[in-house]
BAMILO-623984 format. One line per field, with one value per residue (C-alpha): x, y, z; residue number from 1; residue in three letters. Coordinates in nm, 2 decimals. Layout:
<recs>
east [X, ...] .
north [Y, ...] .
up [Z, ...] .
k [NUM, ...] .
r [ALA, ...] .
</recs>
This chain:
<recs>
east [2.22, 2.02, 1.67, 1.51, 1.27, 1.40, 1.23, 1.22, 1.45, 1.24, 1.47, 1.43, 1.50, 1.29, 1.04, 0.91, 1.25, 1.21, 0.84, 0.84, 0.45, 0.43, 0.20, 0.32, 0.02, -0.23, -0.03, -0.10, -0.46, -0.43, -0.25, -0.53, -0.78, -0.58, -0.53, -0.86, -1.01, -0.79, -1.07, -1.01, -1.23, -1.21, -1.11, -0.96, -0.98, -0.69, -0.74, -0.54, -0.45, -0.19, 0.17, 0.07, 0.29, 0.06, 0.34, 0.60, 0.33, 0.25, 0.60, 0.68, 0.37, 0.46, 0.78, 0.60, 0.39, 0.66, 0.81, 0.49, 0.51, 0.20, 0.27, 0.19, 0.21, 0.24, 0.10, 0.20, -0.13, 0.04, 0.33, 0.08, -0.14, 0.01, -0.09, -0.44, -0.54, -0.60, -0.66, -0.31, -0.12, -0.25, -0.23, 0.13, 0.26, 0.10, 0.27, 0.60, 0.54, 0.45, 0.77, 1.01, 0.88, 0.89, 0.51, 0.45, 0.10, 0.22, 0.21, -0.16, -0.23, -0.04, -0.23, -0.56, -0.46, -0.40, -0.72, -0.90, -0.71, -0.80, -1.17, -1.18, -1.02, -1.28, -1.55, -1.45, -1.39, -1.70, -2.01, -2.35, -2.44, -2.07, -2.14, -2.49, -2.33, -2.07, -2.32, -2.50, -2.19, -2.08, -2.44, -2.44, -2.11, -2.19, -2.55, -2.59, -2.96, -3.15, -3.38, -3.22, -3.49, -3.30, -3.55, -3.49, -3.12, -3.16, -3.36, -3.11, -2.82, -3.00, -3.10, -2.76, -2.60, -2.83, -2.74, -2.38, -2.41, -2.58, -2.26, -2.06, -2.19, -2.14, -1.79, -1.72, -1.86, -1.62, -1.31, -1.37, -1.42, -1.14, -0.89, -1.05, -1.00, -0.62, -0.57, -0.67, -0.48, -0.18, -0.27, -0.30, 0.04, 0.19, 0.14, 0.32, 0.07, -0.30, -0.29, -0.45, -0.23, -0.26, -0.24, -0.15, -0.29, -0.10, -0.11, -0.49, -0.58, -0.30, -0.42, -0.62, -0.99, -1.08, -0.79, -0.86, -1.22, -1.16, -0.90, -1.17, -1.41, -1.17, -1.09, -1.44, -1.52, -1.19, -0.93, -1.13, -1.12, -1.07, -0.74, -0.66, -0.71, -0.67, -0.58, -0.65, -0.41, -0.58, -0.69, -1.05, -1.21, -0.97, -1.11, -1.44, -1.38, -1.25, -1.54, -1.78, -1.57, -1.63, -1.99, -2.10, -2.13, -2.47, -2.37, -2.32, -1.94, -1.91, -2.18, -2.02, -1.69, -1.81, -1.93, -1.61, -1.45, -1.55, -1.32, -1.27, -1.00, -0.82, -0.44, -0.37, -0.25, 0.04, -0.03, 0.20, 0.05, 0.31, 0.62, 0.85, 0.69, 0.69, 1.05, 1.19, 0.95, 1.09, 1.47, 1.38, 1.20, 1.49, 1.72, 1.45, 1.45, 1.81, 1.83, 2.18, 2.20, 2.45, 2.63, 2.63, 2.51, 2.28, 2.13, 2.07, 1.91, 1.71, 1.58, 1.49, 1.31, 1.12, 1.01, 0.88, 0.67, 0.52, 0.41, 0.27, 0.07, -0.01, 0.09, 0.00, 0.28, 0.15, 0.17, 0.53, 0.65, 0.52, 0.72, 1.03, 1.00, 0.94, 1.28, 1.46, 1.36, 1.47, 1.79, 1.90, 1.80, 2.09, 2.45, 2.67, 2.92, 2.64, 2.72, 2.37, 2.35, 2.03, 1.86, 1.82, 1.80, 1.53, 1.33, 1.31, 1.21, 0.91, 0.80, 0.81, 0.60, 0.36, 0.31, 0.14, -0.07, -0.18, -0.25, -0.39, -0.09, 0.13, -0.09, -0.06, 0.32, 0.32, 0.11, 0.33, 0.05, 0.15, 0.21, 0.46, 0.17, 0.01, 0.30, 0.41, 0.10, 0.06, 0.41, 0.57, 0.45, 0.42, 0.21, 0.34, 0.70, 0.92, 1.22, 1.52, 1.51, 1.14, 1.26, 1.52, 1.26, 1.03, 1.33, 1.40, 1.06, 1.07, 1.38, 1.25, 1.02, 1.30, 1.40, 1.76, 1.76, 1.64, 1.95, 2.18, 2.03, 2.00, 2.27, 2.17, 2.32, 2.47, 2.12, 2.06, 2.40, 2.37, 2.02, 2.16, 2.46, 2.23, 1.95, 2.10, 2.00, 1.64, 1.61, 1.44, 1.40, 1.00, 0.93, 1.04, 1.08, 1.28, 0.96, 0.82, 1.14, 1.16, 0.77, 0.84, 1.16, 0.96, 0.65, 0.86, 0.91, 0.55, 0.39, 0.26] .
north [0.67, 0.34, 0.29, 0.05, 0.22, 0.24, 0.21, 0.44, 0.35, 0.28, 0.36, 0.11, 0.38, 0.64, 0.49, 0.83, 0.99, 0.97, 1.07, 1.32, 1.34, 1.41, 1.12, 1.03, 1.21, 0.97, 0.70, 0.77, 0.80, 0.46, 0.32, 0.43, 0.27, -0.05, 0.02, 0.09, -0.24, -0.47, -0.74, -0.74, -0.88, -0.53, -0.44, -0.13, 0.01, 0.21, 0.35, 0.57, 0.64, 0.41, 0.60, 0.77, 0.60, 0.32, 0.05, 0.33, 0.42, 0.09, -0.02, 0.29, 0.22, -0.14, 0.00, 0.23, -0.03, -0.25, 0.02, 0.03, -0.37, -0.42, -0.73, -0.70, -0.91, -0.77, -1.00, -0.86, -1.00, -0.95, -1.15, -1.47, -1.37, -1.66, -1.94, -1.89, -2.03, -1.73, -1.96, -2.14, -1.80, -1.64, -1.95, -2.01, -1.61, -1.66, -1.96, -1.81, -1.53, -1.79, -2.00, -1.67, -1.59, -1.86, -1.90, -2.24, -2.23, -2.25, -2.65, -2.65, -2.38, -2.55, -2.87, -2.70, -2.50, -2.82, -2.95, -2.67, -2.67, -3.00, -2.95, -2.67, -2.86, -3.12, -2.89, -2.77, -3.11, -3.27, -3.22, -3.42, -3.55, -3.72, -3.89, -4.02, -4.13, -4.31, -4.48, -4.60, -4.73, -4.94, -5.09, -5.16, -5.34, -5.57, -5.61, -5.97, -5.97, -5.98, -5.71, -5.35, -5.12, -4.80, -4.56, -4.72, -4.70, -4.34, -4.25, -4.46, -4.25, -3.93, -4.00, -4.11, -3.81, -3.56, -3.73, -3.71, -3.37, -3.30, -3.48, -3.32, -2.95, -3.07, -3.17, -2.83, -2.61, -2.78, -2.78, -2.41, -2.35, -2.52, -2.33, -1.98, -2.10, -2.18, -1.84, -1.64, -1.82, -1.77, -1.36, -1.37, -1.51, -1.26, -0.98, -0.88, -0.66, -0.76, -0.59, -0.74, -0.90, -0.65, -0.85, -0.57, -0.70, -0.46, -0.44, -0.62, -0.35, -0.53, -0.86, -1.08, -1.00, -1.32, -1.34, -1.01, -1.07, -1.41, -1.23, -1.02, -1.33, -1.57, -1.28, -1.24, -1.59, -1.76, -1.52, -1.22, -1.36, -1.25, -1.05, -1.00, -0.68, -0.66, -0.35, -0.35, -0.11, -0.04, 0.17, 0.12, 0.22, -0.02, -0.30, -0.21, -0.26, -0.59, -0.69, -0.60, -0.83, -1.11, -1.03, -0.82, -0.50, -0.46, -0.53, -0.22, -0.27, 0.02, -0.12, -0.48, -0.35, -0.17, -0.50, -0.62, -0.29, -0.14, 0.15, 0.31, 0.55, 0.75, 0.80, 1.17, 1.39, 1.61, 1.97, 2.10, 2.44, 2.55, 2.62, 2.53, 2.17, 2.14, 2.21, 1.94, 1.68, 1.75, 1.71, 1.40, 1.25, 1.34, 1.15, 0.87, 0.78, 0.80, 1.11, 1.26, 1.55, 1.86, 1.68, 2.00, 2.35, 2.30, 2.01, 2.23, 2.47, 2.25, 2.11, 2.50, 2.54, 2.17, 2.33, 2.65, 2.48, 2.25, 2.55, 2.68, 2.40, 2.30, 1.95, 1.69, 1.52, 1.20, 1.39, 1.55, 1.19, 1.07, 1.39, 1.32, 0.97, 1.10, 1.33, 1.02, 0.82, 1.12, 1.15, 0.81, 0.83, 1.05, 0.97, 0.93, 1.17, 1.46, 1.77, 1.81, 2.16, 2.41, 2.37, 1.95, 1.99, 2.26, 2.11, 1.77, 1.92, 2.11, 1.79, 1.58, 1.78, 1.85, 1.48, 1.46, 1.77, 1.85, 1.55, 1.79, 2.03, 1.68, 1.57, 1.89, 1.84, 1.54, 1.58, 1.91, 2.17, 2.32, 2.69, 2.91, 3.07, 2.73, 2.63, 2.93, 3.07, 3.14, 3.02, 3.42, 3.47, 3.22, 3.34, 3.72, 3.61, 3.67, 3.36, 3.38, 3.00, 3.05, 3.34, 3.09, 2.82, 3.05, 3.15, 2.79, 2.69, 3.02, 2.92, 2.56, 2.67, 2.84, 2.66, 2.57, 2.90, 3.11, 3.01, 3.10, 3.42, 3.59, 3.65, 3.46, 3.47, 3.18, 3.01, 2.98, 2.89, 2.59, 2.49, 2.46, 2.26, 2.00, 1.98, 2.06, 1.73, 1.76, 2.13, 2.10, 2.38, 2.38, 2.23, 2.20, 1.83, 1.90, 1.90, 1.63, 1.39, 1.45, 1.35, 1.06, 0.96, 0.99, 0.79, 0.50, 0.44, 0.39, 0.09, -0.17] .
up [-0.73, -0.65, -0.85, -0.55, -0.31, 0.05, 0.37, 0.64, 0.95, 1.27, 1.55, 1.85, 2.11, 1.93, 1.70, 1.57, 1.51, 1.16, 1.19, 0.90, 0.90, 1.29, 1.36, 1.70, 1.86, 1.62, 1.75, 2.10, 2.07, 1.90, 2.17, 2.40, 2.22, 2.31, 2.64, 2.68, 2.55, 2.73, 2.69, 2.33, 2.06, 1.88, 1.51, 1.45, 1.06, 0.97, 0.62, 0.40, 0.03, -0.13, -0.08, 0.24, 0.46, 0.62, 0.67, 0.80, 1.05, 1.18, 1.21, 1.39, 1.60, 1.68, 1.80, 2.02, 2.18, 2.23, 2.45, 2.63, 2.67, 2.45, 2.26, 1.85, 1.56, 1.22, 0.94, 0.56, 0.39, 0.05, 0.15, 0.22, -0.09, -0.29, -0.05, -0.13, 0.23, 0.45, 0.80, 0.75, 0.68, 0.97, 1.19, 1.11, 1.16, 1.52, 1.59, 1.46, 1.72, 1.99, 1.95, 1.92, 2.25, 2.41, 2.51, 2.68, 2.53, 2.16, 2.15, 2.25, 2.00, 1.69, 1.78, 1.79, 1.48, 1.27, 1.38, 1.28, 0.94, 0.86, 0.93, 0.70, 0.45, 0.49, 0.46, 0.15, -0.01, 0.11, -0.07, 0.00, -0.37, -0.37, -0.04, -0.17, -0.47, -0.32, -0.09, -0.39, -0.57, -0.26, -0.25, -0.60, -0.58, -0.25, -0.27, -0.41, -0.39, -0.71, -0.65, -0.55, -0.43, -0.54, -0.36, -0.06, -0.06, -0.17, 0.13, 0.37, 0.23, 0.29, 0.60, 0.72, 0.53, 0.75, 1.07, 0.97, 0.90, 1.21, 1.42, 1.19, 1.29, 1.66, 1.60, 1.40, 1.68, 1.93, 1.72, 1.65, 2.02, 2.11, 1.86, 1.97, 2.35, 2.27, 2.07, 2.37, 2.60, 2.38, 2.36, 2.74, 2.79, 2.53, 2.74, 3.07, 3.21, 3.13, 2.79, 2.47, 2.18, 1.88, 1.53, 1.26, 0.91, 0.62, 0.29, 0.26, -0.04, -0.24, -0.23, -0.48, -0.41, -0.31, -0.05, 0.10, 0.15, 0.34, 0.55, 0.69, 0.71, 0.89, 1.14, 1.21, 1.27, 1.40, 1.51, 1.67, 2.05, 2.40, 2.45, 2.08, 1.87, 1.52, 1.34, 0.96, 0.75, 0.42, 0.13, 0.20, -0.11, -0.28, -0.04, -0.11, -0.46, -0.38, -0.19, -0.51, -0.72, -0.49, -0.42, -0.74, -0.78, -0.63, -0.31, -0.04, 0.01, 0.24, 0.48, 0.43, 0.54, 0.82, 0.98, 1.05, 1.20, 1.55, 1.52, 1.16, 1.16, 0.87, 0.89, 0.93, 0.65, 0.66, 0.68, 0.38, 0.39, 0.63, 0.41, 0.67, 0.72, 0.35, 0.35, 0.59, 0.46, 0.10, 0.21, 0.42, 0.12, -0.13, 0.12, 0.16, -0.18, -0.28, -0.49, -0.52, -0.26, -0.33, -0.61, -0.81, -0.79, -1.08, -0.87, -0.55, -0.78, -0.94, -0.55, -0.47, -0.79, -0.70, -0.38, -0.53, -0.76, -0.52, -0.34, -0.66, -0.76, -0.40, -0.42, -0.17, -0.01, -0.21, -0.54, -0.42, -0.36, -0.71, -0.87, -0.68, -0.82, -1.15, -1.11, -1.00, -1.30, -1.52, -1.35, -1.36, -1.76, -1.79, -1.93, -1.65, -1.77, -1.77, -1.60, -1.47, -1.61, -1.57, -1.86, -1.80, -1.46, -1.44, -1.73, -1.57, -1.24, -1.44, -1.63, -1.33, -1.15, -1.42, -1.51, -1.15, -1.15, -1.52, -1.76, -2.00, -2.04, -2.05, -2.34, -2.52, -2.49, -2.62, -2.90, -2.97, -2.93, -2.60, -2.63, -2.42, -2.24, -2.17, -2.01, -1.81, -1.68, -1.33, -1.25, -1.26, -0.88, -0.62, -0.33, -0.40, -0.41, -0.70, -0.74, -0.97, -1.03, -1.16, -1.40, -1.52, -1.59, -1.79, -1.99, -2.06, -2.13, -2.38, -2.55, -2.60, -2.87, -3.05, -3.39, -3.46, -3.72, -3.44, -3.24, -3.54, -3.63, -3.26, -2.99, -2.68, -2.30, -2.13, -2.05, -2.42, -2.51, -2.25, -2.35, -2.72, -2.62, -2.39, -2.69, -3.01, -3.14, -3.04, -3.18, -3.53, -3.81, -3.78, -3.45, -3.08, -2.92, -2.62, -2.38, -2.59, -2.56, -2.18, -2.15, -2.37, -2.14, -1.87, -1.96, -2.07, -1.67, -1.63, -1.49, -1.78] .
k [1, 2, 3, 4, 5, 6, 7, 8, 9, 10, 11, 12, 13, 14, 15, 16, 17, 18, 19, 20, 21, 22, 23, 24, 25, 26, 27, 28, 29, 30, 31, 32, 33, 34, 35, 36, 37, 38, 39, 40, 41, 42, 43, 44, 45, 46, 47, 48, 49, 50, 51, 52, 53, 54, 55, 56, 57, 58, 59, 60, 61, 62, 63, 64, 65, 66, 67, 68, 69, 70, 71, 72, 73, 74, 75, 76, 77, 78, 79, 80, 81, 82, 83, 84, 85, 86, 87, 88, 89, 90, 91, 92, 93, 94, 95, 96, 97, 98, 99, 100, 101, 102, 103, 104, 105, 106, 107, 108, 109, 110, 111, 112, 113, 114, 115, 116, 117, 118, 119, 120, 121, 122, 123, 124, 125, 126, 127, 128, 129, 130, 131, 132, 133, 134, 135, 136, 137, 138, 139, 140, 141, 142, 143, 144, 145, 146, 147, 148, 149, 150, 151, 152, 153, 154, 155, 156, 157, 158, 159, 160, 161, 162, 163, 164, 165, 166, 167, 168, 169, 170, 171, 172, 173, 174, 175, 176, 177, 178, 179, 180, 181, 182, 183, 184, 185, 186, 187, 188, 189, 190, 191, 192, 193, 194, 195, 196, 197, 198, 199, 200, 201, 202, 203, 204, 205, 206, 207, 208, 209, 210, 211, 212, 213, 214, 215, 216, 217, 218, 219, 220, 221, 222, 223, 224, 225, 226, 227, 228, 229, 230, 231, 232, 233, 234, 235, 236, 237, 238, 239, 240, 241, 242, 243, 244, 245, 246, 247, 248, 249, 250, 251, 252, 253, 254, 255, 256, 257, 258, 259, 260, 261, 262, 263, 264, 265, 266, 267, 268, 269, 270, 271, 272, 273, 274, 275, 276, 277, 278, 279, 280, 281, 282, 283, 284, 285, 286, 287, 288, 289, 290, 291, 292, 293, 294, 295, 296, 297, 298, 299, 300, 301, 302, 303, 304, 305, 306, 307, 308, 309, 310, 311, 312, 313, 314, 315, 316, 317, 318, 319, 320, 321, 322, 323, 324, 325, 326, 327, 328, 329, 330, 331, 332, 333, 334, 335, 336, 337, 338, 339, 340, 341, 342, 343, 344, 345, 346, 347, 348, 349, 350, 351, 352, 353, 354, 355, 356, 357, 358, 359, 360, 361, 362, 363, 364, 365, 366, 367, 368, 369, 370, 371, 372, 373, 374, 375, 376, 377, 378, 379, 380, 381, 382, 383, 384, 385, 386, 387, 388, 389, 390, 391, 392, 393, 394, 395, 396, 397, 398, 399, 400, 401, 402, 403, 404, 405, 406, 407, 408, 409, 410, 411, 412, 413, 414, 415, 416, 417, 418, 419, 420, 421, 422, 423, 424, 425, 426, 427, 428, 429, 430, 431, 432, 433, 434, 435, 436, 437, 438, 439, 440, 441, 442, 443, 444, 445, 446, 447, 448] .
r [MET, GLU, LEU, ARG, ARG, HIS, ASN, VAL, GLU, VAL, ASN, ASP, ALA, ASP, PRO, PHE, ALA, ASN, ASP, TRP, LEU, ALA, ARG, LYS, GLY, PHE, ALA, ASN, GLN, LEU, THR, ASN, ILE, ILE, GLU, ASN, ASN, LYS, GLN, GLY, GLU, VAL, VAL, ILE, GLY, LEU, SER, GLY, GLN, TRP, GLY, GLU, GLY, LYS, THR, THR, PHE, VAL, LYS, MET, TRP, GLN, LYS, HIS, MET, GLU, LYS, LYS, GLU, ILE, SER, SER, ILE, TYR, PHE, ASP, ALA, PHE, GLU, TYR, ASP, TYR, LEU, GLU, ASP, VAL, PHE, LEU, SER, LEU, ALA, ILE, GLU, ILE, TYR, ASN, TYR, ALA, LYS, ALA, ASN, GLY, LEU, THR, VAL, LYS, GLU, ASP, TYR, LEU, ASN, LYS, SER, LYS, SER, THR, TYR, HIS, LEU, LEU, GLN, ALA, MET, ILE, ALA, LYS, THR, ALA, PRO, ILE, ASN, ILE, ASP, SER, THR, LEU, GLN, GLU, LYS, LEU, THR, HIS, ASP, GLU, SER, PRO, ILE, LEU, ASP, ILE, SER, GLU, VAL, ILE, LYS, ASN, SER, LEU, ASN, PHE, ALA, LEU, ASP, ASN, ALA, PHE, GLU, GLN, ALA, LEU, LYS, GLN, LYS, GLU, VAL, PHE, ARG, ASP, PHE, LYS, ASP, SER, LEU, SER, GLN, LEU, ALA, THR, GLN, ALA, SER, ASN, GLN, ASP, MET, PRO, LEU, VAL, ILE, ILE, ILE, ASP, GLU, LEU, ASP, ARG, CYS, LYS, PRO, SER, PHE, ALA, VAL, GLU, VAL, LEU, GLU, LYS, ILE, LYS, HIS, LEU, PHE, LEU, VAL, GLU, SER, VAL, VAL, PHE, VAL, LEU, SER, MET, HIS, HIS, GLU, GLN, LEU, GLU, GLU, SER, ILE, LYS, LYS, VAL, TYR, GLY, GLN, ASN, ILE, ASP, ALA, HIS, THR, TYR, LEU, GLN, LYS, PHE, ILE, ASP, TYR, PRO, THR, ARG, LEU, PRO, THR, ALA, ASP, LEU, SER, ASN, ASN, SER, ASN, ARG, ARG, LYS, TYR, PHE, TRP, ASN, GLN, VAL, ASP, PHE, ILE, GLY, LEU, PRO, VAL, ARG, SER, SER, HIS, SER, MET, ASN, ARG, SER, TYR, GLU, LEU, PHE, LEU, ILE, LEU, SER, ILE, ARG, TYR, ASP, LEU, SER, TYR, ARG, GLN, LEU, ASN, LYS, ALA, LEU, GLN, ASN, TYR, LYS, TYR, LEU, ILE, ALA, SER, LEU, ASP, LEU, ASN, SER, ASP, TYR, SER, TYR, PRO, THR, MET, PHE, LEU, MET, VAL, PHE, ILE, SER, ILE, LEU, LYS, VAL, LYS, SER, GLY, THR, LEU, ILE, SER, LYS, ILE, ARG, ASN, ASN, SER, ALA, THR, TYR, GLN, ASP, LEU, VAL, GLU, GLY, ILE, SER, GLU, VAL, ARG, GLY, GLN, ASN, ASP, PHE, ASN, LEU, GLU, VAL, LEU, GLN, ASN, LEU, ILE, ARG, ILE, SER, PHE, LEU, THR, ARG, SER, SER, PHE, ARG, GLU, THR, GLU, HIS, GLY, SER, HIS, GLU, SER, ASP, PHE, TYR, ASN, ASN, PHE, SER, SER, LEU, ILE, GLY, GLU, ASP, GLU, ASN, LYS, VAL, LEU, MET, ASN, LEU, VAL, GLN, ARG, LEU, GLU, SER, PHE, GLU, ASP, TYR] .
</recs>
């Protein structure tokens, strides 16, 4: 079993073949927006929570557009976060696309990009006080007259700086206009059927606040041109927090963000109220994250328990993903020679789900103050259905509260014997440490 996360395979022939969340219909809606905005200069905001599959969706959608001959570029903003310079990062990605696709306008675009980059760097480095100071220094060094009128030098320097600033502003406008024209020409050439070039900006919410905000502003002022459509894939609440970190907590970050977006949309969530959909999604996720499948009877039974509990606790698919990841961590922490017995598997499932659903109960287990009634309350029935696996789980929770002396003094069935064999080192004379140990083991895998 590998610990690394896997990426969902995007099938070239059928991009949505692995569309476990049934989002192809939404992709068609977005494609319609593209086709109805052939002139470009449009920004689509695609919002979704972390872990909801935004990256997987946009990559499927990108392949879907490719089949419809709509050209697109995928830009991972987080991948370029370290470069600091937004213009350079995005301009390079667009040039690489033009080069890979043999666009004849690529050299003109490259030259215009270089001119714009040089100008942007000069604007950052240049400040008026330094210019005036440099002029004064030159006068003081080369003026041989015995009397130097400082006020006259300053006045002349200011006039020169203002005249120069005016000329520079005209130059800037011309350079930026030329860059935009070259980008628009590139986008027009990229499409075979008069469609805009779609540029997908992903992982924006994971970037440093300053970089994320600059991406928005550079798109608005330099890259949003005729024949180009931008798609911002983001967790918009997190991006709003980035805006506040840059401009202060008093800014209306939501209104600020909406200034950059023409079509705000939200990634559809899965309907897991349908148990058939939940089961299909669950098994796809088990395979996707690399959990062992059908390795033992106990393991398979534990997955069935997982499904039943996910219904009982009404887990969202994001919570279900997290609980499965918790389970994966716990499984990976077992001895390789472990036989994956019922007690181990079932209690790991229970703790994995409880960790995402009830911090209060996890805290009680951690502090050794949870009672049997606390833990089993409400899990005896699942939407009116009794389940043998739930009965086994309840029994395992019950015997986890037994002490070593209780085991010695009472006759027990196979489940109790298996439990004792698996957790004998954690069963004390006065207190139970089995569930506490599983919680501690899981929490050792948490983020720093």
